[in-house]
C-alpha positions as CSV (number, residue, x, y, z in Angstrom):
1,M,-226.9,187.3,-169.8
2,D,-225.4,189.0,-173.0
3,I,-224.9,188.2,-176.6
4,E,-223.0,184.9,-176.3
5,E,-224.7,183.2,-174.4
6,I,-228.2,184.2,-176.4
7,A,-226.7,183.2,-179.2
8,A,-225.3,179.5,-177.7
9,M,-228.8,179.1,-176.2
10,D,-230.6,175.5,-177.4
11,G,-233.8,176.3,-179.0
12,V,-232.2,180.0,-180.4
13,D,-232.1,179.5,-184.1
14,G,-230.5,182.8,-185.1
15,V,-230.5,185.9,-184.0
16,F,-231.9,189.1,-185.8
17,I,-230.7,193.2,-185.4
18,G,-233.2,195.4,-184.9
19,P,-231.0,198.9,-185.4
20,Y,-233.2,201.3,-184.1
21,D,-233.8,199.2,-180.6
22,L,-230.4,198.2,-180.7
23,S,-229.5,202.3,-181.2
24,I,-231.9,202.4,-178.0
25,A,-230.5,200.1,-175.9
26,I,-226.9,201.0,-176.3
27,G,-227.9,204.7,-175.1
28,K,-227.3,205.7,-178.6
29,P,-231.1,206.4,-180.3
30,A,-230.7,206.1,-184.2
31,Q,-226.9,207.1,-184.2
32,F,-226.2,204.1,-186.2
33,E,-222.4,206.1,-187.3
34,S,-221.3,205.6,-183.6
35,P,-218.4,203.3,-182.8
36,E,-220.7,202.1,-180.2
37,F,-223.5,200.9,-182.5
38,A,-221.0,199.6,-185.2
39,G,-219.4,197.7,-182.2
40,A,-222.5,196.4,-180.7
41,V,-223.5,194.9,-184.5
42,G,-219.8,193.4,-184.8
43,R,-220.5,191.9,-181.3
44,I,-224.0,190.3,-182.6
45,I,-222.2,188.8,-185.6
46,Q,-219.4,187.5,-184.1
47,A,-221.5,185.9,-181.6
48,C,-223.6,184.2,-184.0
49,K,-220.9,182.5,-185.9
50,S,-218.9,181.6,-182.5
51,S,-222.4,179.9,-182.0
52,G,-223.1,178.5,-185.8
53,K,-226.3,180.2,-185.7
54,P,-227.4,183.0,-188.6
55,C,-227.8,186.8,-188.2
56,F,-230.0,189.2,-189.6
57,A,-230.9,192.5,-189.4
58,Y,-233.4,195.0,-190.2
59,A,-232.1,197.6,-192.9
60,A,-233.9,200.8,-194.0
61,N,-232.5,200.9,-197.7
62,I,-230.3,198.6,-200.0
63,A,-227.4,200.1,-199.1
64,A,-227.5,199.6,-195.3
65,G,-228.9,196.0,-196.2
66,V,-225.4,195.4,-198.4
67,D,-223.5,197.0,-195.7
68,Y,-225.1,194.5,-193.3
69,L,-224.6,191.0,-195.6
70,N,-220.6,192.7,-196.2
71,K,-220.6,192.8,-192.1
72,G,-221.1,189.1,-191.7
73,C,-225.3,188.9,-191.7
74,S,-226.5,185.8,-193.3
75,G,-229.5,188.0,-194.9
76,V,-231.3,191.0,-194.7
77,A,-235.3,192.3,-194.5
78,I,-235.2,195.8,-196.5
79,N,-237.6,198.0,-195.6
80,L,-241.0,197.6,-194.3
81,D,-243.6,195.9,-196.5
82,T,-245.7,199.1,-196.3
83,A,-243.1,201.6,-196.7
84,V,-242.5,199.5,-200.2
85,Y,-246.2,199.8,-201.0
86,I,-246.4,203.4,-200.7
87,E,-243.6,204.2,-202.7
88,A,-244.3,201.6,-205.6
89,F,-248.7,203.5,-205.0
90,R,-246.5,206.9,-205.1
91,R,-245.1,206.2,-208.6
92,Y,-247.6,204.4,-210.1
93,V,-250.4,207.4,-209.2
94,A,-247.0,210.1,-210.3
95,E,-247.1,208.0,-213.7
96,T,-251.0,208.0,-214.1
97,I,-251.4,211.8,-213.7
98,A,-248.1,211.8,-216.5
99,L,-249.9,210.0,-218.5
100,L,-253.1,211.9,-218.3
101,K,-251.7,215.5,-219.1
């Protein structure tokens, strides 16, 4: 079964691209700039458009998220919630330490 069949299936409401999983599946682990990865992403987005279903993607940062939106994704999830919380806590601690000096 390929993405075109999956996207067209009754009961499939949309597709979510996990870039790490996709890159591994195409034999290019974490090679997000490779032509093969770009082609796979394009194919997924096109399959969703052809079937009238939304396509979403995980993005590690805002720039990657904007890139997915520009390529035609309906939406993106940027970063992991835990990574966002950790970064916010680091900033909070750094600001607190700076104020205490």
